[in-house]
N, C-alpha and C positions, 0 to 999 in steps of 0.2 A: 052782807059783804058782797062786793061785785068782783068780777074777775081781776080787776086792777088792784084790789085790796087783799087778795089772797096771798098768804106767805109763799115766797119762792121755794121751790123744791129742786133739788138736783135732777137734771135729765138723766133718765136711766137709758143707757146705751144697750143695744142688743148684744148678747154674747157672741164672741168670735168662735167659729168652728175650727177644730184642728184634728187632723188625722194623726193618730198616735199609734205606732207599732210597739208592742210590748212582748218581752219574753213571756212565755206562758206561766212560768213560776212566778214572775213578778206580778202578772195579772191576778193570779190566784191569791197571792199574799195581799195585794191591795184590796181584792173582793172580800177577803175575810176581815181585814181591818175595817173596811166600809160597813159591813155587816155588824161587826162588834160596836161600831159608833153610830148605827142606825142611820147611815148615809148611803146614798148612791155611789157607785164607782166614780162617776163623774165628779160628784160633790167631794169625795175623798181625795181625788187627785188635785182638785182646786185647793182644798184644805192643805195638803202637803206642799203644794207649790207656794202657797202664801206663807207657810211656816218657813220654807227655805229662803224665800224673798226677804222676809223680816230678819232672818239669821244673817243674811248677806248685806243687810242694810240697804235693800233695794225695794222697799215696800211701795206699792202702787199709791198714787195720790187719791 
């Protein structure tokens, strides 16, 4: 197969960086939740945001 015959794959865009200020108690709760789910805090926050977006009917494409 040449490069022209290769199946097309979606282009992965680099993640956006966001500065987020959290109440220390919220950070602690998210950190525990992340540890329980074997995720990083960043991964857990993205997971929670995706759940909220889905619930609101605003899932990303």
